[in-house]
VMD Tcl script that draws the C-alpha trace (Angstrom):
set ca {
  {-24.34 -21.39 14.13}
  {-24.18 -20.85 18.22}
  {-25.72 -18.23 20.42}
  {-23.22 -15.49 21.50}
  {-25.90 -13.07 23.02}
  {-26.26 -12.54 26.96}
  {-29.68 -11.80 27.92}
  {-29.47 -8.17 29.81}
  {-32.51 -7.64 30.92}
  {-36.42 -8.25 30.19}
  {-38.92 -5.69 29.58}
  {-42.34 -6.51 30.76}
  {-44.74 -3.86 31.22}
  {-46.77 -3.73 27.98}
  {-49.91 -5.33 28.22}
  {-49.99 -6.29 25.14}
  {-47.76 -7.16 21.91}
  {-44.40 -4.97 21.40}
  {-44.72 -3.95 17.88}
  {-41.62 -1.41 17.77}
  {-38.35 -0.67 19.74}
  {-36.05 2.43 18.83}
  {-32.78 3.26 20.25}
  {-31.62 6.99 20.49}
  {-27.98 7.48 22.68}
  {-29.48 6.45 26.11}
  {-32.85 5.92 25.68}
  {-35.31 3.26 24.27}
  {-38.58 3.67 23.27}
  {-40.87 0.87 22.29}
  {-44.73 0.84 21.65}
  {-47.43 -2.01 21.86}
  {-50.63 -2.80 21.23}
  {-52.03 -1.67 24.22}
  {-51.89 1.72 22.76}
  {-49.15 3.28 24.94}
  {-45.68 4.37 24.26}
  {-43.37 3.43 26.96}
  {-39.79 5.11 27.32}
  {-36.32 3.53 29.22}
  {-32.94 4.28 30.31}
  {-30.68 1.95 28.50}
  {-28.36 2.15 31.90}
  {-30.52 0.32 34.56}
  {-33.65 -0.12 32.16}
  {-35.73 1.90 34.33}
  {-38.54 3.52 32.87}
  {-38.60 7.68 32.24}
  {-41.08 9.30 34.97}
  {-43.35 10.94 31.87}
  {-43.59 7.48 30.49}
  {-45.85 5.70 29.83}
  {-47.17 8.20 26.50}
  {-50.64 8.02 26.13}
  {-52.79 9.72 23.19}
  {-53.44 6.87 20.85}
  {-56.94 5.06 20.38}
  {-55.93 2.34 19.02}
  {-52.41 -0.28 18.41}
  {-49.51 1.74 18.11}
  {-47.55 -0.02 14.86}
  {-44.24 2.00 15.06}
  {-41.92 4.68 16.92}
  {-39.01 6.25 15.52}
  {-36.51 9.39 16.91}
  {-35.66 12.04 14.62}
  {-31.90 12.15 14.01}
  {-30.88 14.05 16.70}
  {-33.02 12.13 19.33}
  {-35.34 15.13 20.47}
  {-38.43 14.33 19.26}
  {-40.06 10.69 18.98}
  {-42.49 9.82 16.29}
  {-45.63 7.03 16.92}
  {-48.20 5.61 14.90}
  {-51.12 3.77 15.00}
  {-54.20 2.37 13.76}
  {-56.18 5.30 14.74}
  {-54.63 7.08 11.87}
  {-52.43 9.40 13.79}
  {-48.92 10.10 14.31}
  {-48.10 11.88 17.60}
  {-44.93 13.73 17.65}
  {-43.28 13.90 21.53}
  {-40.65 15.44 23.35}
  {-38.38 12.71 23.66}
  {-37.02 13.46 27.58}
  {-40.20 15.18 28.87}
  {-43.13 13.13 26.59}
  {-44.85 16.25 25.92}
  {-47.13 15.81 23.23}
  {-45.53 18.28 20.32}
  {-47.89 17.80 17.63}
  {-50.28 15.41 15.66}
  {-50.31 14.63 12.43}
  {-54.14 12.90 11.20}
  {-54.20 11.01 7.84}
  {-56.23 12.34 5.90}
  {-58.29 9.52 5.07}
  {-58.15 8.85 8.92}
  {-57.15 5.08 7.73}
  {-54.88 3.52 10.25}
  {-50.54 4.46 9.73}
  {-48.27 1.22 10.19}
  {-45.43 2.98 9.86}
  {-43.57 5.90 10.11}
  {-39.93 7.38 9.46}
  {-37.92 10.37 9.55}
  {-36.18 11.58 6.67}
  {-32.17 12.08 7.68}
  {-31.92 15.55 7.18}
  {-34.71 15.96 9.67}
  {-36.93 18.09 7.34}
  {-39.56 15.47 6.43}
  {-41.52 12.62 8.26}
  {-43.02 9.64 5.68}
  {-45.92 7.30 6.85}
  {-47.48 4.21 5.39}
  {-50.74 3.79 5.95}
  {-53.97 0.72 4.88}
  {-55.46 3.09 2.48}
  {-51.95 2.47 0.30}
  {-50.47 5.72 0.12}
  {-47.78 7.06 1.35}
  {-47.75 10.97 2.83}
  {-44.37 13.07 3.33}
  {-44.98 15.74 6.39}
  {-43.43 18.63 6.76}
  {-41.52 18.65 9.77}
  {-40.99 23.15 10.00}
  {-44.61 23.69 9.23}
  {-46.01 20.61 10.67}
  {-48.40 20.24 7.40}
  {-49.15 17.75 4.65}
  {-46.13 18.01 1.63}
  {-47.01 15.30 -0.63}
  {-48.93 11.96 -0.91}
  {-47.43 9.22 -2.81}
  {-49.94 7.08 -4.47}
  {-49.20 3.46 -6.50}
  {-49.53 0.66 -4.17}
  {-52.60 -1.60 -4.38}
  {-51.97 -2.89 -0.37}
  {-51.71 -1.76 3.06}
  {-47.84 -0.10 3.01}
  {-45.98 -1.74 6.20}
  {-42.59 -0.57 5.40}
  {-41.05 2.59 4.12}
  {-37.14 3.82 4.46}
  {-35.35 7.07 3.58}
  {-32.33 6.71 1.76}
  {-29.14 8.01 3.47}
  {-29.19 11.22 1.87}
  {-32.78 11.88 2.11}
  {-33.60 12.16 -1.52}
  {-35.33 8.91 -2.16}
  {-38.10 6.68 -0.68}
  {-38.08 2.60 -1.00}
  {-41.93 1.74 0.33}
  {-43.07 -2.15 0.71}
  {-46.64 -3.22 0.92}
  {-48.53 -6.44 1.83}
  {-48.78 -7.65 -1.34}
  {-45.45 -8.13 -1.58}
  {-44.37 -5.23 -3.86}
  {-41.32 -2.81 -3.41}
  {-41.62 1.10 -5.02}
  {-38.93 3.78 -5.62}
  {-40.06 7.36 -5.01}
  {-38.48 10.90 -5.43}
  {-38.73 12.32 -2.00}
  {-37.26 16.02 -2.98}
  {-38.45 16.43 -6.51}
  {-42.08 14.46 -6.59}
  {-40.87 12.60 -10.26}
  {-44.05 10.88 -11.26}
  {-45.90 8.71 -9.08}
  {-43.27 6.07 -8.85}
  {-39.70 5.77 -10.09}
  {-39.36 2.19 -10.14}
  {-41.19 -0.86 -8.81}
  {-40.83 -4.70 -7.91}
  {-43.90 -6.81 -8.06}
  {-42.18 -9.56 -6.36}
  {-40.25 -8.37 -3.67}
  {-41.42 -10.73 -0.93}
  {-44.14 -13.40 -1.62}
  {-47.17 -12.77 0.64}
  {-45.73 -9.35 1.81}
  {-43.23 -7.09 2.97}
  {-42.71 -6.24 6.68}
  {-39.80 -3.66 6.81}
  {-37.13 -2.31 4.96}
  {-34.08 -0.23 6.13}
  {-30.93 1.49 4.19}
  {-27.86 0.67 5.49}
  {-26.35 3.94 7.02}
  {-22.76 3.63 5.80}
  {-22.75 1.24 2.72}
  {-22.68 3.47 0.01}
  {-22.53 7.15 2.32}
  {-20.88 9.64 0.81}
  {-20.72 7.79 -2.74}
  {-22.85 10.82 -4.33}
  {-20.48 11.06 -7.96}
  {-20.26 14.86 -8.12}
  {-20.12 14.55 -12.45}
  {-23.47 12.53 -12.49}
  {-25.02 13.20 -9.04}
  {-25.15 9.47 -9.07}
  {-25.87 7.41 -5.22}
  {-25.56 3.88 -4.43}
  {-26.90 2.12 -1.38}
  {-27.63 -1.20 0.38}
  {-31.30 -2.11 1.07}
  {-32.48 -4.62 3.27}
  {-36.14 -5.59 3.02}
  {-37.90 -8.99 4.90}
  {-41.41 -10.30 4.41}
  {-44.10 -12.99 4.72}
  {-41.78 -15.78 2.98}
  {-39.56 -16.32 6.01}
  {-36.69 -14.57 3.96}
  {-34.42 -11.59 4.31}
  {-32.92 -9.66 0.96}
  {-30.50 -7.23 -0.03}
  {-30.50 -4.50 -2.59}
  {-28.22 -2.65 -4.58}
  {-30.29 0.44 -5.04}
  {-28.86 3.26 -7.35}
  {-30.59 6.39 -8.54}
  {-29.44 9.67 -10.14}
  {-30.55 13.21 -8.94}
  {-32.97 15.06 -11.05}
  {-33.69 12.37 -12.64}
  {-36.35 9.29 -13.03}
  {-33.05 6.65 -13.09}
  {-33.44 4.85 -10.60}
  {-32.86 0.65 -10.25}
  {-33.34 -1.96 -7.25}
  {-30.86 -5.19 -8.32}
  {-31.61 -8.20 -5.90}
  {-27.97 -8.53 -4.28}
  {-28.45 -11.61 -1.94}
  {-31.09 -13.60 -0.52}
  {-30.51 -14.45 3.30}
  {-32.61 -17.70 4.07}
  {-32.46 -19.42 7.88}
  {-36.02 -18.56 9.61}
  {-38.78 -20.56 9.77}
  {-41.86 -18.18 9.76}
  {-42.37 -14.51 8.87}
  {-39.30 -11.90 9.46}
  {-41.24 -8.59 10.79}
  {-38.17 -6.59 11.46}
  {-34.65 -5.63 10.07}
  {-32.33 -3.61 11.37}
  {-28.40 -2.34 10.23}
  {-26.27 -1.73 13.40}
  {-24.38 2.10 13.33}
  {-21.66 0.50 11.69}
  {-23.08 -1.25 9.08}
  {-21.50 -4.45 9.35}
  {-24.14 -6.32 10.68}
  {-27.86 -7.00 10.34}
  {-30.23 -8.51 12.67}
  {-33.82 -9.47 11.44}
  {-36.45 -10.57 13.92}
  {-38.92 -13.51 12.94}
  {-42.16 -15.43 14.14}
  {-40.11 -18.22 14.90}
  {-39.31 -16.71 18.13}
  {-35.23 -16.23 17.23}
  {-33.22 -12.87 16.32}
  {-30.53 -13.25 13.26}
  {-27.57 -11.69 12.86}
  {-25.87 -11.47 9.19}
  {-23.00 -10.26 7.07}
  {-24.58 -7.89 5.04}
  {-21.68 -7.34 2.73}
  {-20.88 -11.16 2.60}
  {-24.28 -12.31 2.83}
  {-23.78 -14.66 5.16}
  {-25.54 -15.87 8.60}
  {-23.44 -14.78 11.78}
  {-25.63 -15.93 14.90}
  {-28.71 -16.82 16.26}
  {-30.00 -15.43 18.91}
  {-32.84 -17.11 21.28}
  {-34.76 -16.05 24.27}
  {-38.46 -14.95 23.06}
  {-41.26 -17.40 23.58}
  {-43.62 -16.30 21.07}
}
mol new
graphics top color blue
foreach p $ca { graphics top sphere $p radius 0.5 }
foreach p [lrange $ca 0 end-1] q [lrange $ca 1 end] { graphics top cylinder $p $q radius 0.2 }
display resetview
């Protein structure tokens, strides 16, 4: 494999590790262990006048845009999610975890109705974006929840923890504590998970209410895994079947992300590389180098 990406710009204002990046239109958001979130223009990579966004008391683990890009959510070891206006940087609200445990990850539902968080107290919490109140707490993991993703239809969740298990949940009706689990999703822990935005989209079967999607996960075993997710609305009929295992990274794989077309998957690792994959064929495409650690 050869390196095909060209370095456009390097952002270096954060004073600690950059833990997450998120895109929405012409805006790039970054968050860091320096307790801040920063907003940048993707046209010239200048920082927005309202940036940095300050409000967290500790390490900021994750930041995500709402589906329409009007709001940005960030979560931290301080046990809080802060909602920001993505244009003005104005603070629009704060969610505080019931146990005040650190929050590792947050994700908006594709229909914009909910925000889910995963935390150090081994729970997932779903927040109602209309009322800004706690909607439901999901219990079942036995370690830190590092990863969570909504299906494109917003009806289901998959989460992963630091002990390596994957669990599937009903995000809409709340059937039982957990619909499905895999105790050995990744050896030594799951770091991130994400559904393809296109694979299976529109495949809801009107006669059965069944949906099928492609899920990518990564972890401390240096691997990326692809799973076929299948579920039927209004039932507990859910399955997650391993489709492919993508090997090549030499250290922990910390993040995975699909392209908007779903035709490409990127993975970032502690081995200082980003690898690009064809998710449908399960084949490597390119390796990007450039990070020093």
